[in-house]
C-alpha positions as CSV (number, residue, x, y, z in Angstrom):
1,X,90.4,-0.5,180.8
2,X,90.3,2.8,182.8
3,X,93.3,5.1,183.1
4,X,93.5,4.4,186.9
5,X,93.4,0.6,186.5
6,X,96.0,0.6,183.7
7,X,98.3,2.9,185.8
8,X,97.8,0.7,188.9
9,X,98.4,-2.5,186.9
10,X,101.7,-1.1,185.6
11,X,102.7,0.1,189.1
12,X,102.1,-3.3,190.6
13,X,104.0,-4.9,187.8
14,X,107.0,-2.8,188.5
15,X,106.8,-3.1,192.3
16,X,106.5,-6.9,192.1
17,X,109.0,-7.5,189.2
18,X,111.5,-4.6,189.1
19,X,113.8,-6.5,186.7
20,X,112.8,-7.8,183.3
21,X,113.0,-11.4,182.3
22,X,115.1,-12.7,180.7
23,X,118.2,-10.7,181.4
24,X,117.4,-9.2,184.8
25,X,117.7,-5.6,183.5
26,X,116.4,-2.8,185.9
27,X,113.0,-1.4,185.1
28,X,111.4,2.0,185.9
29,X,108.0,3.6,185.3
30,X,107.3,6.5,183.0
31,X,104.4,8.8,183.8
32,X,102.2,10.7,181.4
33,X,104.2,13.9,182.0
34,X,107.5,12.1,181.2
35,X,108.7,11.6,184.8
36,X,110.6,8.6,185.9
37,X,109.4,6.6,189.0
38,X,111.5,4.0,190.8
39,X,110.3,0.6,191.9
40,X,109.9,1.8,195.5
41,X,107.7,4.7,194.6
42,X,105.6,2.5,192.4
43,X,104.8,0.5,195.6
44,X,104.6,3.3,198.2
45,X,102.6,5.7,196.1
46,X,100.0,3.1,195.1
47,X,97.1,5.2,196.3
48,X,98.1,8.3,194.3
49,X,98.6,6.1,191.2
50,X,95.2,4.3,191.7
51,X,93.3,7.6,191.9
52,X,95.2,9.4,189.2
53,X,93.3,11.9,187.0
54,X,95.6,11.2,184.1
55,X,97.1,14.7,184.3
56,X,98.3,14.9,187.9
57,X,101.7,13.4,187.3
58,X,100.8,10.0,188.8
59,X,99.5,8.3,185.6
60,X,101.9,5.5,184.7
61,X,101.9,5.0,181.0
62,X,104.8,2.6,180.5
63,X,107.5,0.5,182.1
64,X,110.9,0.7,180.5
65,X,114.5,-0.5,181.0
66,X,117.2,1.9,182.0
67,X,119.9,0.6,179.6
68,X,122.7,3.2,179.9
69,X,121.8,6.2,181.9
70,X,123.8,6.3,185.2
71,X,122.2,9.7,186.0
72,X,118.5,8.6,185.9
73,X,116.8,9.6,189.2
74,X,113.2,9.0,190.4
75,X,111.3,12.3,190.0
76,X,109.4,11.6,193.2
77,X,112.0,10.5,195.8
78,X,115.2,11.4,193.9
79,X,116.6,7.8,194.3
80,X,119.0,6.8,191.6
81,X,117.5,4.2,189.2
82,X,120.2,1.6,188.4
83,X,121.2,1.1,184.8
84,X,121.9,-2.1,182.9
85,X,125.2,-1.1,181.3
86,X,126.3,2.2,182.7
87,X,126.9,1.7,186.4
88,X,129.5,3.9,188.0
89,X,132.9,2.2,188.5
90,X,133.7,0.8,191.9
91,X,135.5,3.1,194.4
92,X,139.3,3.0,194.5
93,X,141.1,2.7,197.8
94,X,143.7,5.5,198.0
95,X,145.0,5.4,201.6
96,X,144.2,3.0,204.4
97,X,143.1,4.2,207.8
98,X,146.3,2.8,209.2
99,X,147.9,6.1,208.0
100,X,145.8,7.8,210.6
101,X,146.1,11.6,210.9
102,X,148.6,11.7,208.1
103,X,146.1,10.8,205.4
104,X,145.5,14.5,204.4
105,X,149.3,15.2,204.3
106,X,150.0,12.1,202.3
107,X,147.2,12.7,199.8
108,X,148.3,16.3,199.2
109,X,152.0,15.7,199.2
110,X,152.3,15.3,195.4
111,X,150.1,18.2,194.4
112,X,151.4,21.5,193.0
113,X,149.3,24.6,192.5
114,X,148.3,23.7,188.9
115,X,147.2,20.2,189.9
116,X,145.2,21.6,192.8
117,X,143.3,23.9,190.4
118,X,142.5,20.9,188.1
119,X,141.0,19.2,191.1
120,X,138.9,22.3,192.0
121,X,140.9,22.8,195.2
122,X,142.0,26.0,196.9
123,X,145.8,26.1,196.9
124,X,145.9,27.4,200.5
125,X,144.0,24.3,201.7
126,X,146.5,22.0,200.0
127,X,149.4,23.9,201.5
128,X,147.9,23.6,205.0
129,X,147.6,19.8,204.6
130,X,151.1,19.5,203.1
131,X,152.4,21.2,206.2
132,X,151.2,18.3,208.4
133,X,148.8,17.7,211.3
134,X,150.5,20.1,213.7
135,X,149.2,23.0,211.7
136,X,146.3,25.1,213.1
137,X,144.2,24.8,210.0
138,X,145.0,21.2,209.0
139,X,141.6,19.6,209.7
140,X,139.6,22.6,208.4
141,X,141.6,22.5,205.2
142,X,141.2,18.8,204.8
143,X,137.4,19.1,205.3
144,X,137.4,21.7,202.5
145,X,139.4,19.4,200.2
146,X,137.0,16.5,200.9
147,X,134.0,18.7,200.0
148,X,135.5,20.3,196.9
149,X,137.8,17.8,195.2
150,X,136.5,16.5,191.9
151,X,137.9,15.5,188.5
152,X,136.7,13.9,185.3
153,X,138.6,11.0,183.8
154,X,139.1,10.0,180.2
155,X,135.8,8.1,180.2
156,X,133.9,11.2,181.2
157,X,133.3,9.9,184.8
158,X,133.4,12.5,187.5
159,X,135.2,11.4,190.7
160,X,135.2,12.7,194.3
161,X,137.0,11.9,197.6
162,X,135.3,10.0,200.4
163,X,136.8,9.2,203.8
164,X,135.3,6.7,206.2
165,X,138.6,5.9,208.0
166,X,140.1,4.8,204.7
167,X,140.3,7.4,201.9
168,X,138.5,6.5,198.6
169,X,138.2,7.9,195.2
170,X,134.5,7.5,194.3
171,X,132.7,7.9,191.0
172,X,129.8,10.3,190.9
173,X,126.4,8.5,191.5
174,X,128.1,5.5,193.1
175,X,126.0,4.1,195.9
176,X,127.7,2.3,198.7
177,X,126.2,-1.2,199.4
178,X,123.8,-1.3,202.3
179,X,125.2,-3.1,205.3
């Protein structure tokens, strides 16, 4: 069997069956240079895989299961490759959008300077939000907080803030379901 035909056979196998049986565990491709390829790239990059030279980065040598790596990304498209046992926790709703323009003030109300530093926040931004929505820099400060807030929990999971009306605490690498 040629390098090209073996590589293409593995790509087609992944594209057509991205989960192993039994168990339904997520699969990904491994190339000859150690790169990871997702199921989508195994399908969309079929021509490059079929014409691989074996040393060009497109030679698929194996299919494997991502058991516990929540930070495994496709080396071609940078999509996150789901894992069998280490998926990020679900987001936590912090404040509902019914709190309207007061969400920033409410979220910041309990923070002191030491806590702000632990969350990687600028104390000035926190103070602007604590002062309320009538302040000149309220929305600018809130945007900064949304961009910068992060913390790591006892399970070594890094969290961030996300606002889409409601305010959420979201684990790093969590992907919102497509609607």
